[in-house]
C-alpha positions in Angstrom: -0.2 0.2 0.3 1.4 3.6 -0.5 1.9 5.7 2.3 2.3 9.9 1.3 4.7 11.5 4.1 5.3 15.3 3.4 6.1 15.4 0.1 6.9 11.8 -0.5 5.0 8.7 -2.0 6.4 5.8 -0.7 5.6 2.5 -3.2 7.1 -0.8 -2.1 10.3 -1.5 -4.1 9.8 -3.7 -7.1 6.1 -4.2 -6.6 4.7 -2.1 -10.1 0.9 -1.1 -9.8 -0.6 -2.0 -12.9 0.4 -4.6 -15.6 2.8 -2.0 -18.2 3.0 -2.4 -21.5 6.2 -3.0 -23.8 8.7 -2.4 -24.1 9.8 -4.6 -21.1 12.8 -4.3 -18.9 14.8 -7.7 -17.3 18.0 -6.3 -14.5 20.9 -8.3 -13.1 18.5 -11.6 -14.6 21.1 -14.7 -15.7 21.3 -17.3 -18.3 21.9 -20.6 -19.3 21.7 -21.5 -23.0 22.2 -24.9 -25.2 22.9 -24.4 -29.9 21.3 -26.8 -30.9 21.2 -28.6 -34.1 17.0 -30.5 -35.8 15.7 -32.2 -38.0 14.6 -29.7 -40.7 11.5 -31.6 -41.3 10.3 -31.9 -37.5 10.8 -28.7 -37.3 9.1 -27.1 -39.9 5.7 -27.9 -38.7 6.3 -25.8 -35.5 7.2 -22.7 -36.9 4.2 -20.0 -38.2 2.8 -20.1 -41.8 5.1 -18.7 -43.9 8.2 -18.9 -41.6 11.2 -21.2 -43.0 14.1 -22.8 -40.5 17.4 -22.2 -41.2 18.6 -24.8 -43.7 20.3 -26.0 -41.1 17.4 -26.8 -39.0 19.4 -25.0 -36.2 17.7 -23.5 -32.8 18.8 -23.5 -29.1 16.8 -23.8 -25.5 16.9 -20.7 -23.2 16.9 -20.4 -19.3 16.2 -17.1 -18.3 16.5 -16.2 -14.4 14.7 -12.4 -13.9 14.5 -11.0 -10.3 13.4 -7.4 -11.0 13.2 -4.8 -14.1 9.8 -3.3 -15.4 7.2 -5.1 -16.8 7.5 -8.8 -16.6 9.7 -9.4 -13.9 10.3 -11.5 -11.4 10.1 -14.4 -14.1 11.8 -17.2 -15.5 11.2 -18.4 -17.9 12.4 -21.9 -19.6 11.9 -22.8 -23.6 13.0 -23.9 -26.7 13.7 -21.8 -30.2 14.3 -22.1 -33.2 16.1 -19.7 -35.9 14.5 -18.9 -39.1 15.3 -17.0 -42.4 14.2 -13.3 -43.3 14.5 -11.6 -40.2 17.9 -11.2 -39.2 19.0 -8.2 -37.4 20.8 -4.7 -38.6 23.9 -7.0 -37.2 23.4 -10.0 -39.3 22.4 -12.1 -35.9 19.6 -14.6 -37.3 15.9 -14.3 -36.4 15.3 -16.5 -33.0 11.1 -17.8 -32.7 10.5 -19.3 -29.0 8.4 -22.6 -29.8 7.6 -24.6 -26.4 8.6 -24.1 -22.6 7.4 -22.8 -19.5 7.3 -19.6 -17.6 7.3 -18.8 -13.9 5.3 -15.4 -12.9 2.3 -14.1 -14.1 2.9 -11.7 -16.4 5.4 -13.5 -17.6 2.9 -15.9 -19.1 0.7 -12.9 -21.0 3.6 -11.9 -23.0 5.2 -15.6 -23.5 2.3 -17.3 -24.1 3.3 -20.2 -22.8 2.3 -22.7 -19.6 3.0 -22.0 -16.0 5.7 -24.3 -15.1 9.0 -24.3 -13.1 12.0 -23.4 -14.0 14.9 -25.0 -11.5 18.8 -23.5 -11.6 21.2 -24.9 -9.6 24.9 -23.5 -9.3 27.7 -25.1 -7.8 30.9 -23.5 -8.4 32.1 -24.4 -12.1 29.2 -26.6 -12.4 25.2 -25.0 -13.6 22.3 -27.3 -14.5 18.9 -26.1 -15.1 15.7 -28.1 -15.3 11.5 -27.0 -16.5 9.1 -28.9 -17.2 5.3 -28.3 -15.8 4.8 -28.1 -12.2 5.7 -31.6 -10.3 7.8 -32.8 -13.6 11.0 -32.2 -15.3 10.5 -32.2 -19.5 14.0 -31.1 -19.8 17.6 -30.4 -17.8 20.5 -28.8 -19.2 24.0 -29.2 -17.1 27.5 -27.5 -17.6 31.0 -26.4 -16.5 31.8 -22.6 -16.5 35.2 -22.7 -18.3 37.4 -19.0 -19.4 36.8 -15.2 -18.0 33.7 -13.5 -18.2 33.6 -11.1 -20.3 31.3 -8.6 -21.0 29.1 -8.1 -24.6 25.6 -7.2 -26.1 23.5 -8.1 -28.9 20.6 -6.9 -30.6 18.6 -9.9 -31.7 14.8 -9.5 -33.5 12.8 -12.1 -32.5 9.0 -13.2 -33.8 6.3 -13.5 -31.4 2.8 -14.3 -32.0 0.0 -12.6 -30.3 -3.6 -14.5 -29.1 -5.2 -14.1 -32.3 -1.8 -16.2 -34.0 -0.7 -13.6 -35.9 2.7 -12.9 -35.7 5.3 -9.8 -35.1 8.6 -8.9 -34.5 10.7 -7.6 -31.5 13.7 -6.0 -31.8 15.2 -7.6 -27.9 18.3 -6.0 -27.1 21.2 -7.9 -24.4 24.7 -6.8 -22.4 25.7 -9.2 -20.0 29.1 -10.9 -18.4 29.0 -14.1 -20.7 31.0 -17.1 -19.7 31.5 -20.2 -22.6 30.2 -23.7 -21.3 32.2 -27.2 -21.1 30.7 -30.6 -21.2 26.9 -29.7 -22.1 24.6 -32.5 -21.9 20.9 -31.4 -22.9 18.3 -34.0 -22.2 14.8 -34.2 -23.3 13.0 -36.4 -20.1 9.5 -36.3 -21.3 8.1 -37.9 -24.4 5.2 -36.0 -26.5 5.1 -35.1 -30.2 6.4 -31.8 -29.3 9.5 -32.7 -27.7 9.8 -36.1 -30.2 10.3 -33.0 -32.6 12.8 -31.0 -30.9 14.7 -33.7 -30.0 18.3 -32.7 -31.0 20.8 -33.7 -33.3 23.5 -32.4 -32.2 24.8 -30.6 -28.7 26.6 -27.1 -30.9 27.5 -25.0 -27.8 26.6 -24.0 -24.1 26.6 -20.4 -22.4 25.7 -18.6 -19.2 25.1 -15.2 -18.6 25.6 -12.8 -15.4 24.6 -9.6 -14.4 22.5 -9.2 -17.1 20.1 -6.7 -18.8 17.6 -7.4 -21.5 14.8 -5.1 -23.3 12.1 -6.4 -25.4 11.1 -3.8 -27.8 7.6 -3.4 -29.2 6.2 -5.9 -31.7 5.9 -4.7 -35.3 3.3 -7.1 -37.5 5.5 -8.9 -40.5 3.0 -7.4 -43.0 4.8 -3.9 -42.2 8.3 -5.5 -43.5 8.7 -3.9 -46.5 8.1 -0.1 -44.8 9.7 -0.5 -41.9 12.3 -2.4 -40.0 12.0 -2.8 -36.0 14.4 -0.6 -34.3 17.0 -2.1 -32.4 19.0 1.1 -31.4 15.7 2.1 -29.4 15.1 -1.5 -27.7 19.3 -1.5 -27.3 19.2 2.4 -25.7 16.8 1.2 -23.5 19.0 -1.8 -22.1 21.6 0.9 -21.4 19.1 2.5 -19.1 19.2 -0.2 -17.2 22.9 0.2 -16.2 22.8 3.5 -16.3 23.9 5.1 -13.2 21.2 7.3 -12.7 17.9 7.5 -12.2 15.7 7.0 -15.2 12.5 6.7 -16.6 10.6 6.6 -20.2 6.8 7.9 -19.7 4.2 9.5 -22.4 3.1 12.7 -21.8 0.8 11.9 -19.6 2.9 10.8 -17.1 1.7 6.6 -17.9 5.7 4.4 -17.5 7.3 3.4 -20.3 9.9 2.2 -18.1 11.8 2.8 -15.1 15.5 2.1 -14.6 16.6 0.2 -11.4 18.1 3.3 -10.0 14.8 5.4 -10.7 12.7 2.4 -8.4 15.3 3.1 -5.2 14.5 7.1 -5.8 10.4 5.9 -5.1 9.4 7.0 -1.9 12.1 10.0 -2.2 9.8 12.6 -3.4 7.7 10.7 -6.5 5.7 7.3 -7.0 4.0 5.1 -9.1 0.7 4.4 -9.0 -1.5 3.1 -11.5 1.1 3.0 -13.6 1.8 6.8 -13.8 4.5 8.4 -12.1 2.6 11.0 -9.3 4.1 13.0 -6.7 2.0 13.8 -3.5 2.0 17.4 -3.3 0.1 19.8 -5.8 3.2 22.2 -6.8 5.4 19.2 -8.0 3.2 17.1 -9.8 2.6 20.5 -11.9 6.6 21.5 -12.2 6.5 17.5 -13.5 3.8 17.3 -15.5 4.7 21.4 -16.7 8.4 20.1 -17.4 7.9 17.1 -19.2 5.4 19.3 -21.8 7.6 22.1 -22.6 10.0 19.1 -23.4 7.7 17.7 -25.5 6.6 20.3 -27.1 9.7 22.1 -28.0 12.0 19.3 -28.5 14.2 20.2 -26.4 16.0 19.0 -23.3 14.4 20.7 -20.1 16.0 21.0 -16.4 13.2 21.3 -13.3 13.4 20.6 -9.8 11.0 19.0 -7.4 11.6 20.0 -4.1 11.3 18.0 -0.8 9.9 18.9 2.6 12.0 20.3 5.5 16.2 21.1 4.8 16.6 18.4 2.3 17.8 19.8 -1.3 15.2 18.9 -3.9 15.9 16.3 -6.8 16.6 17.5 -9.7 14.9 16.3 -13.2 15.8 16.4 -16.7 13.1 15.8 -19.5 14.2 15.2 -23.1 12.5 14.5 -26.5 12.6 10.6 -27.2 11.3 9.2 -30.4 10.2 5.4 -30.2 8.2 2.9 -31.1 4.7 2.2 -28.7 2.5 -0.8 -28.9 -0.9 -0.8 -29.0 -1.4 2.1 -31.4 -2.4 2.2 -35.1 0.4 3.7 -37.7 2.5 5.8 -37.4 2.7 4.0 -34.1 6.6 5.8 -34.0 5.3 8.6 -30.8 7.7 11.4 -28.5 7.7 10.7 -24.9 10.2 12.1 -22.4 13.1 10.3 -20.6 13.3 11.5 -17.1 16.7 11.9 -15.9 16.3 11.7 -12.0 19.7 13.3 -9.6 19.9 13.2 -5.9 22.3 16.0 -4.6 22.9 14.0 -1.9 23.7 10.7 -3.9 27.0 11.7 -6.3 27.2 9.5 -9.4 29.4 9.2 -12.5 28.6 9.3 -16.4 30.6 6.4 -17.9 29.8 6.5 -21.6 31.4 3.0 -22.0 28.7 0.9 -21.4 26.6 2.8 -23.6 29.2 2.4 -26.4 29.4 -1.2 -26.1 25.8 -1.4 -27.1 26.2 0.0 -30.1 28.4 -2.3 -31.0 31.9 -1.8 -29.5 34.1 -4.4 -26.9 35.0 -3.6 -24.2 37.9 -2.2 -24.8 37.1 -0.6 -27.6 34.7 1.8 -25.8 37.0 2.4 -23.5 39.0 3.8 -25.6 36.2 5.4 -27.7 35.0 7.1 -23.8 38.7 8.5 -23.4 39.0 10.0 -26.3 35.7 11.2 -27.4 36.1 13.0 -23.8 39.2 15.5 -25.5 42.2 12.7 -24.3 44.2 12.1 -27.4 46.0 8.8 -28.6 48.8 9.1 -26.5 46.9 9.9 -23.0 44.3 7.4 -24.2 47.3 5.0 -24.4 48.8 6.5 -21.3 45.2 5.9 -18.9 44.8 2.5 -20.7 48.2 1.0 -20.3 48.6 0.1 -24.4 50.7 1.6 -26.8 49.8 4.7 -28.8 49.8 2.6 -32.0 47.4 0.3 -30.1 44.9 3.1 -28.8 45.0 4.8 -33.2 44.1 1.0 -34.7 41.4 0.5 -31.4 40.1 4.0 -32.8 39.7 3.4 -36.1 38.4 0.3 -35.6 35.6 2.5 -33.7 35.3 4.7 -36.6 34.4 2.3 -38.9 31.4 0.1 -36.8 30.0 3.5 -35.5 30.0 5.4 -39.2 32.3 8.5 -37.6 34.9 10.1 -40.0 37.0 12.0 -36.9 37.2 13.3 -33.4 35.2 15.8 -33.3 32.1 13.4 -34.1 32.6 11.1 -31.6 32.8 13.4 -29.0 29.7 15.4 -30.0 28.4 10.8 -29.7 29.9 10.8 -26.2 28.7 14.2 -25.0 24.9 13.2 -25.8 26.0 10.6 -23.8 27.4 12.1 -20.7 25.2 15.1 -20.7 21.9 11.9 -20.2 23.6 12.2 -16.1 24.0 15.9 -16.2 
């Protein structure tokens, strides 16, 4: 239950009031995955009409443990997926389609259209395993030994999803995680039914784990629109960045409806602002009017604006920066694109820094490329950046050339503009 104290609305952390529409956000999740090869003729009938599996008949199984986030969590998912032709992401990653599995969590079942079951994880040192099935049964099980160093990596991939009427859509899903390879991988199908007979793998191709996982599931785009538009993976990728952003941030519509909120913003709840029935709300009328006016002015004038929410007593005000941000919104007639407000909250009593490197990784750079690009983009020359990173100047120059190629930049000034835009979000 919410309680108003002075100008503060206290909301139990982690509890969302009203079901949040897409996009969905997963924070601090973990994953075990396995790549599989199937009999192509056996799996083809499991796909929507007109959709073909890859020629190699590849796919796999993914097991998510998502304790918190926005719109779905807490939930767990254990499901088979099939790789499909024709809908690769802009980065060249093959599109996937979930075909069978189980979820834990009421909101998750609305999104995945999978039956409620159990997904049970077991981590013991470098050994990891998970099993899934309906309540009281195990239908499939994965185990592996985790090997090597964890590597932070980002990707943006399209997923093919089916709604309640059987229509197919694409959703751009982006992720950022610390990943480790799996060895001695074992995957077993323990039940026997028509679906699982089709999904018995011919070969186990790879195993993988991920920790510190953030995932954003973007709005659905009907396949019939593919000739005119593509899903916006860059938007979904940016939203994943928000999950690791070192400032409290939220995306809201003009009327205050929360599209997405990150963990730091949720922790700020009860400190001057709250979420009620899916909307941002302030207990004091003056604060609510200031917040509503800030959002409207930023959207009407298409410029970033800064305001404040006063606290009672001697507490320092919460600083709010509102920036217009265009994104696809579900449940809207075409065109779905709408301008929403990106709100960044700053509590002066809690110092923070904005490191552009995570956002640069989400744009396709490796961790080492992102670190070098962040330094050079903030004004350091290649020699100074090399000293900071403990590398040679030639190594940094070579790295920056790759950065320019990946980001379609031609000079350091353009990189500086990009880095400034990233860091300005938190200032």
